[in-house]
VEXSEGU-153726 format. One record per residue: x, y, z of N, C-alpha, C in turn. Coordinates in pm, whole numbers. Layout:
BEGIN
((X; Y; Z); (X; Y; Z); (X; Y; Z))
...
This chain:
BEGIN
((87; -113; 26); (22; -26; -4); (103; 132; 17))
((164; 146; 107); (252; 242; 44); (349; 247; -49))
((393; 147; -137); (458; 181; -230); (407; 214; -372))
((254; 170; -375); (111; 253; -441); (135; 386; -432))
((96; 393; -299); (113; 554; -300); (212; 711; -289))
((334; 604; -279); (447; 593; -339); (461; 664; -518))
((397; 541; -573); (416; 592; -729); (311; 680; -743))
((148; 666; -686); (71; 767; -724); (141; 945; -696))
((199; 942; -553); (342; 1082; -568); (350; 1130; -673))
((470; 1006; -733); (549; 1035; -842); (460; 1041; -923))
((382; 973; -995); (326; 1054; -1083); (267; 1212; -1100))
((197; 1184; -966); (141; 1336; -932); (247; 1439; -979))
((345; 1429; -957); (490; 1477; -980); (525; 1506; -1101))
((527; 1447; -1148); (599; 1418; -1287); (473; 1502; -1418))
((369; 1489; -1384); (199; 1539; -1462); (205; 1702; -1445))
((303; 1725; -1270); (283; 1879; -1297); (392; 1923; -1342))
((496; 1870; -1352); (668; 1846; -1425); (586; 1887; -1572))
((552; 1808; -1654); (489; 1797; -1783); (398; 1892; -1840))
((274; 1949; -1726); (197; 2030; -1706); (290; 2173; -1717))
((358; 2159; -1677); (428; 2305; -1660); (538; 2358; -1769))
((577; 2294; -1789); (689; 2201; -1976); (597; 2277; -2049))
((455; 2263; -2038); (362; 2259; -2163); (358; 2346; -2207))
((313; 2434; -2060); (248; 2594; -2048); (354; 2689; -2113))
((456; 2644; -2111); (603; 2701; -2086); (625; 2673; -2227))
((667; 2590; -2280); (627; 2621; -2406); (585; 2618; -2490))
((413; 2628; -2475); (307; 2754; -2579); (337; 2850; -2541))
((363; 2902; -2437); (404; 3067; -2437); (550; 3066; -2514))
((629; 3107; -2514); (709; 3087; -2571); (646; 3040; -2759))
((605; 2993; -2745); (576; 2961; -2928); (531; 3062; -2964))
((449; 3104; -2901); (365; 3263; -2964); (432; 3371; -2956))
((405; 3361; -3089); (495; 3540; -3117); (344; 3637; -3087))
((362; 3826; -3092); (330; 3907; -3056); (397; 3990; -3099))
((285; 4124; -3166); (371; 4242; -3171); (348; 4369; -3124))
((427; 4433; -3072); (402; 4568; -2991); (504; 4712; -3062))
((417; 4810; -3056); (497; 4902; -3062); (553; 5004; -2927))
((649; 5057; -2890); (687; 5153; -2793); (718; 5285; -2877))
((716; 5374; -2801); (790; 5512; -2813); (954; 5531; -2742))
((1046; 5485; -2849); (1140; 5514; -2785); (1246; 5663; -2829))
((1346; 5713; -2729); (1410; 5832; -2764); (1499; 5766; -2809))
((1604; 5844; -2919); (1708; 5828; -2971); (1795; 5904; -2917))
((1872; 5835; -2911); (2056; 5885; -2830); (2107; 5893; -2959))
((2211; 6061; -2921); (2272; 6061; -3050); (2386; 6101; -2995))
((2529; 6020; -3069); (2648; 6016; -3044); (2744; 6070; -3071))
((2841; 6059; -3035); (2936; 6101; -3110); (3019; 6304; -3148))
((2924; 6360; -2993); (2942; 6464; -3018); (3107; 6523; -2970))
((3175; 6482; -2909); (3319; 6456; -2907); (3368; 6518; -3020))
((3357; 6554; -3112); (3410; 6561; -3204); (3360; 6772; -3262))
((3368; 6791; -3374); (3438; 6948; -3373); (3289; 7006; -3440))
((3154; 6903; -3444); (3051; 6929; -3480); (2944; 6922; -3325))
((2799; 6944; -3311); (2709; 6970; -3281); (2538; 6986; -3310))
((2478; 6892; -3267); (2336; 6919; -3343); (2267; 7110; -3293))
((2206; 7111; -3399); (2157; 7259; -3427); (2043; 7219; -3466))
((1981; 7296; -3352); (1802; 7362; -3401); (1718; 7222; -3308))
((1596; 7234; -3398); (1529; 7072; -3378); (1515; 6932; -3454))
((1516; 6835; -3379); (1536; 6723; -3458); (1445; 6655; -3424))
((1455; 6528; -3426); (1393; 6386; -3324); (1404; 6385; -3265))
((1283; 6345; -3170); (1351; 6289; -3061); (1335; 6159; -2978))
((1197; 6123; -3086); (1158; 5946; -3052); (1135; 5901; -3139))
((1146; 5826; -3186); (1069; 5732; -3273); (978; 5575; -3223))
((914; 5527; -3342); (780; 5420; -3294); (890; 5317; -3292))
((881; 5199; -3220); (992; 5074; -3264); (864; 4962; -3241))
((813; 4864; -3350); (735; 4791; -3389); (847; 4673; -3336))
((804; 4554; -3264); (921; 4433; -3251); (807; 4276; -3276))
((908; 4231; -3276); (762; 4080; -3207); (853; 4017; -3160))
((800; 3917; -3054); (835; 3796; -3013); (758; 3783; -2890))
((827; 3656; -2834); (750; 3514; -2793); (671; 3668; -2655))
((556; 3595; -2663); (468; 3648; -2555); (536; 3698; -2371))
((607; 3588; -2322); (674; 3625; -2244); (829; 3748; -2248))
((801; 3699; -2315); (914; 3776; -2392); (846; 3981; -2371))
((774; 3996; -2437); (731; 4123; -2465); (682; 4155; -2315))
((642; 4037; -2217); (559; 4103; -2063); (671; 4201; -2020))
((795; 4109; -2051); (897; 4151; -1954); (965; 4305; -2030))
((961; 4321; -2142); (979; 4437; -2227); (945; 4533; -2189))
((1023; 4657; -2179); (1028; 4797; -2152); (1076; 4887; -2238))
((1059; 5021; -2252); (1139; 5102; -2328); (1220; 5073; -2315))
((1282; 5103; -2187); (1480; 5104; -2190); (1548; 4938; -2200))
((1438; 4818; -2274); (1536; 4774; -2331); (1560; 4773; -2433))
((1532; 4904; -2526); (1554; 4876; -2706); (1638; 5032; -2656))
((1678; 5013; -2751); (1828; 5131; -2816); (1811; 5206; -2955))
((1735; 5335; -2940); (1798; 5348; -3059); (1939; 5477; -3116))
((2026; 5456; -3165); (2125; 5576; -3142); (2177; 5616; -3275))
((2191; 5733; -3307); (2282; 5780; -3413); (2392; 5859; -3385))
((2476; 5754; -3459); (2635; 5838; -3428); (2656; 5978; -3487))
((2691; 6053; -3461); (2684; 6188; -3534); (2814; 6215; -3608))
((2947; 6191; -3548); (3007; 6153; -3588); (3078; 6129; -3735))
((3009; 6037; -3784); (3000; 6008; -3937); (2913; 6114; -4056))
((2840; 6180; -3937); (2790; 6313; -4075); (2856; 6383; -4097))
((2791; 6522; -4199); (2885; 6631; -4220); (2828; 6735; -4181))
((2861; 6836; -4213); (2796; 6999; -4111); (2701; 7016; -4184))
((2574; 7084; -4123); (2482; 7102; -4259); (2356; 6985; -4218))
((2240; 6994; -4290); (2151; 6871; -4318); (2172; 6819; -4302))
((2167; 6675; -4243); (2186; 6571; -4301); (2084; 6433; -4302))
((2030; 6387; -4373); (1911; 6253; -4332); (1990; 6134; -4313))
((1917; 6118; -4195); (1946; 5917; -4149); (1830; 5845; -4149))
((1902; 5733; -4193); (1810; 5640; -4223); (1787; 5534; -4093))
((1712; 5508; -4068); (1668; 5416; -3911); (1650; 5307; -3936))
((1708; 5194; -4004); (1681; 5039; -3994); (1642; 4927; -3879))
((1543; 4870; -3922); (1528; 4822; -3756); (1651; 4709; -3706))
((1722; 4678; -3847); (1866; 4564; -3786); (1983; 4679; -3688))
((1900; 4831; -3687); (2049; 4879; -3650); (1929; 4932; -3501))
((1845; 4895; -3451); (1795; 4904; -3327); (1838; 4764; -3247))
((1957; 4844; -3126); (1977; 4733; -2991); (1831; 4706; -2911))
((1787; 4553; -2993); (1746; 4479; -2883); (1795; 4331; -2793))
((1685; 4309; -2736); (1755; 4148; -2613); (1734; 4062; -2725))
((1801; 3986; -2658); (1806; 3854; -2747); (1654; 3809; -2746))
((1596; 3730; -2890); (1472; 3698; -2925); (1363; 3755; -2984))
((1377; 3952; -2961); (1248; 4033; -2975); (1380; 4059; -3112))
((1293; 4058; -3225); (1265; 4076; -3341); (1233; 4208; -3372))
((1305; 4317; -3444); (1240; 4454; -3473); (1222; 4451; -3573))
((1111; 4506; -3665); (1006; 4522; -3746); (1004; 4587; -3837))
((992; 4701; -3743); (986; 4873; -3824); (993; 4920; -3702))
((1016; 5064; -3800); (1067; 5221; -3715); (1025; 5304; -3868))
((956; 5377; -3703); (857; 5528; -3825); (832; 5613; -3697))
((941; 5725; -3743); (948; 5720; -3878); (1063; 5710; -3917))
((1113; 5624; -3997); (1281; 5586; -4078); (1358; 5640; -4133))
((1271; 5790; -4125); (1438; 5902; -4149); (1388; 6005; -4001))
((1529; 6017; -3956); (1571; 6154; -3905); (1621; 6259; -3985))
((1559; 6343; -3903); (1669; 6498; -4018); (1722; 6556; -3925))
((1898; 6552; -3917); (1961; 6597; -3857); (2049; 6639; -3931))
((2058; 6827; -3838); (2137; 6931; -3893); (2226; 6939; -3771))
((2414; 6973; -3819); (2479; 7026; -3759); (2555; 7113; -3810))
((2610; 7188; -3683); (2711; 7297; -3698); (2863; 7312; -3636))
((2950; 7386; -3677); (3058; 7397; -3597); (3075; 7442; -3460))
((3078; 7352; -3361); (3129; 7357; -3225); (3194; 7503; -3185))
((3169; 7527; -3073); (3245; 7648; -3012); (3162; 7587; -2878))
((3314; 7655; -2758); (3319; 7684; -2599); (3348; 7811; -2549))
((3244; 7833; -2474); (3223; 7954; -2375); (3222; 7915; -2227))
((3316; 8037; -2176); (3279; 8035; -2042); (3141; 8098; -1971))
((3032; 8125; -1920); (2932; 8237; -1900); (2942; 8240; -1776))
((2839; 8356; -1716); (2826; 8355; -1506); (2675; 8259; -1562))
((2647; 8248; -1408); (2511; 8167; -1397); (2427; 8322; -1349))
((2302; 8287; -1390); (2166; 8404; -1345); (2145; 8319; -1282))
((2086; 8307; -1110); (1971; 8263; -1070); (1857; 8305; -1116))
((1756; 8240; -1070); (1604; 8268; -1115); (1529; 8273; -1025))
((1465; 8382; -932); (1447; 8353; -800); (1310; 8408; -840))
((1158; 8332; -728); (1011; 8338; -759); (975; 8368; -720))
((892; 8441; -633); (772; 8438; -528); (873; 8577; -398))
((746; 8540; -352); (831; 8666; -237); (837; 8625; -59))
((852; 8628; -31); (921; 8592; 147); (810; 8672; 195))
((781; 8568; 330); (726; 8623; 402); (657; 8761; 458))
((606; 8776; 443); (559; 8938; 518); (711; 8974; 624))
((737; 9099; 654); (834; 9131; 683); (943; 9081; 678))
((951; 9007; 600); (1116; 8929; 563); (1133; 8972; 411))
((1302; 9010; 401); (1290; 9068; 280); (1428; 8960; 194))
((1450; 8969; 85); (1524; 8849; 32); (1709; 9026; 15))
((1794; 8943; 92); (1909; 9041; 97); (2041; 9000; 35))
((2061; 8826; -14); (2125; 8823; -141); (2178; 8708; -158))
((2225; 8672; -359); (2144; 8522; -371); (2283; 8520; -415))
((2338; 8400; -360); (2502; 8340; -426); (2466; 8245; -471))
((2526; 8179; -609); (2523; 8085; -666); (2675; 8052; -735))
((2656; 7870; -692); (2758; 7760; -657); (2778; 7683; -718))
((2854; 7645; -861); (2954; 7764; -887); (2960; 7914; -998))
((2996; 7976; -998); (2896; 8091; -1059); (2959; 8146; -1216))
((3039; 8046; -1262); (3022; 7989; -1412); (3058; 7859; -1460))
((2972; 7822; -1567); (2989; 7723; -1628); (3061; 7775; -1792))
((3097; 7626; -1794); (3121; 7644; -1973); (3032; 7567; -2059))
((2986; 7644; -2183); (2844; 7594; -2198); (2919; 7531; -2360))
((2850; 7439; -2435); (2920; 7425; -2568); (2795; 7423; -2644))
((2773; 7465; -2821); (2749; 7456; -2862); (2735; 7535; -3008))
((2628; 7503; -3108); (2665; 7602; -3245); (2726; 7712; -3218))
((2850; 7785; -3311); (2954; 7828; -3239); (2871; 7988; -3246))
((2748; 8029; -3347); (2712; 8178; -3359); (2587; 8144; -3236))
((2600; 8049; -3174); (2474; 8092; -3100); (2510; 8083; -2983))
((2661; 8062; -2925); (2775; 8026; -2836); (2798; 8204; -2832))
((2852; 8262; -2911); (2889; 8340; -2944); (2824; 8443; -2938))
((2676; 8436; -2909); (2627; 8599; -2887); (2548; 8559; -2732))
((2537; 8423; -2660); (2520; 8402; -2528); (2624; 8404; -2421))
((2589; 8542; -2365); (2664; 8625; -2196); (2634; 8600; -2112))
((2490; 8494; -2093); (2501; 8415; -1967); (2397; 8320; -1953))
((2408; 8218; -1830); (2338; 8140; -1849); (2148; 8095; -1708))
((2029; 8139; -1778); (1977; 8101; -1635); (1983; 7958; -1524))
((1915; 7982; -1433); (1911; 7896; -1383); (1678; 7849; -1412))
((1673; 7739; -1363); (1600; 7688; -1331); (1519; 7744; -1240))
((1351; 7823; -1212); (1363; 7918; -1097); (1314; 7799; -956))
((1404; 7916; -869); (1334; 7899; -738); (1305; 7940; -637))
((1185; 7876; -589); (1068; 7920; -555); (1111; 7956; -375))
((1098; 8131; -376); (1100; 8177; -179); (982; 8189; -109))
((857; 8202; -188); (720; 8245; -174); (763; 8201; 4))
((672; 8248; 66); (640; 8231; 214); (764; 8263; 300))
((911; 8236; 250); (1039; 8210; 369); (1010; 8310; 454))
((1072; 8222; 493); (1132; 8323; 678); (1297; 8341; 703))
((1388; 8225; 585); (1526; 8193; 638); (1529; 8170; 466))
((1680; 8171; 534); (1805; 8117; 387); (1660; 8000; 257))
((1731; 8040; 183); (1704; 7895; 111); (1807; 7802; 27))
((1818; 7703; 12); (1914; 7705; -72); (1871; 7518; -146))
((1873; 7538; -259); (1880; 7428; -387); (1949; 7391; -438))
((1928; 7274; -528); (2024; 7260; -625); (1919; 7216; -705))
((1934; 7303; -862); (1872; 7337; -980); (1968; 7290; -1093))
((1850; 7290; -1170); (1963; 7276; -1282); (1960; 7430; -1431))
((2009; 7407; -1458); (1995; 7481; -1598); (1931; 7520; -1664))
((1867; 7642; -1720); (1782; 7648; -1855); (1864; 7644; -1993))
((1870; 7553; -1980); (1939; 7580; -2175); (1864; 7538; -2327))
((1874; 7556; -2376); (1800; 7561; -2498); (1879; 7423; -2561))
((1771; 7321; -2681); (1797; 7273; -2702); (1963; 7222; -2789))
((2004; 7329; -2869); (2107; 7326; -2909); (2229; 7380; -2815))
((2211; 7379; -2665); (2318; 7426; -2617); (2335; 7325; -2465))
((2468; 7307; -2446); (2485; 7179; -2299); (2643; 7245; -2233))
((2618; 7201; -2112); (2721; 7260; -1993); (2783; 7154; -1967))
((2944; 7181; -2027); (3020; 7074; -2046); (3057; 7014; -1863))
((3103; 7099; -1788); (3159; 7050; -1731); (2991; 6976; -1596))
((2905; 7092; -1579); (2788; 7031; -1483); (2696; 7040; -1493))
((2564; 6981; -1475); (2454; 6988; -1532); (2352; 7096; -1429))
((2416; 7091; -1271); (2331; 7151; -1186); (2411; 7330; -1098))
((2367; 7394; -1043); (2466; 7417; -997); (2332; 7494; -849))
((2417; 7512; -761); (2348; 7522; -599); (2334; 7701; -577))
((2247; 7668; -561); (2152; 7825; -528); (2121; 7905; -411))
((2180; 7984; -322); (2142; 8036; -192); (2039; 8149; -153))
((1924; 8182; -152); (1907; 8274; -135); (1900; 8322; -6))
((1947; 8422; 75); (1961; 8484; 208); (1864; 8531; 212))
((1771; 8486; 343); (1631; 8590; 339); (1629; 8609; 481))
((1616; 8808; 537); (1636; 8815; 700); (1464; 8921; 671))
((1445; 8906; 814); (1338; 8990; 903); (1431; 9076; 855))
((1300; 9190; 788); (1300; 9315; 771); (1346; 9434; 895))
((1308; 9386; 993); (1340; 9483; 1139); (1499; 9495; 1143))
((1540; 9365; 1132); (1729; 9319; 1119); (1772; 9442; 1042))
((1727; 9398; 936); (1797; 9486; 809); (1806; 9618; 851))
((1697; 9678; 865); (1705; 9826; 908); (1795; 9850; 1056))
((1773; 9765; 1088); (1846; 9825; 1243); (2009; 9770; 1186))
((2037; 9690; 1139); (2178; 9708; 1026); (2198; 9784; 1019))
((2153; 9884; 885); (2144; 10013; 848); (2214; 10117; 946))
((2099; 10136; 1023); (2130; 10260; 1165); (2190; 10249; 1208))
((2317; 10085; 1250); (2405; 10109; 1308); (2470; 10208; 1210))
((2522; 10143; 1105); (2598; 10181; 978); (2655; 10334; 960))
((2475; 10394; 1013); (2402; 10500; 982); (2487; 10561; 1084))
((2533; 10560; 1196); (2583; 10568; 1350); (2694; 10619; 1348))
((2788; 10470; 1265); (2965; 10482; 1295); (2942; 10582; 1146))
């Protein structure tokens, strides 16, 4: 009787294993398609040319894979790269072929739309410019803004020569001091157009010194008596 029970248990276990194996096989054999919006990565910008003006930011990539692979697929799993080091100054038309799209093993790219990308390149130039903090809002009542400091005070920017030469400063993203009663320190990004980027850093630290108005007036009076 014990032997029979043991054989039954083994048969049940074997049945479960076979059922799971069949389920996985059917799932992997079924192919399905899905389309994802994938951002374009522009590489090769270390040379004498830079991107200039509007350009394609993303494309729709249609892929075919097993149902299991599709369920695990994400936008980050696909990479669309355009190597600008192989292009010339001025307007360029780049063909985005399915075989040039990086995809995980078992995933086949069937279509890219649009299939062409307009890329305009210009001669590059670099320049060091001051950073100007953009402050929004008003401090709390009876408080005043005393001083604004930016660290670092300058950044090196790179972009099309004609654009860089006319650039005298770079603004930060807004720092809101609405209702503040003390100093506000924020790490914020730089407000740069698409054709210009910072060479040495993407963020700066902005400190807005806020003091009670009475203290400021008292300090001014003391200074005047001296």
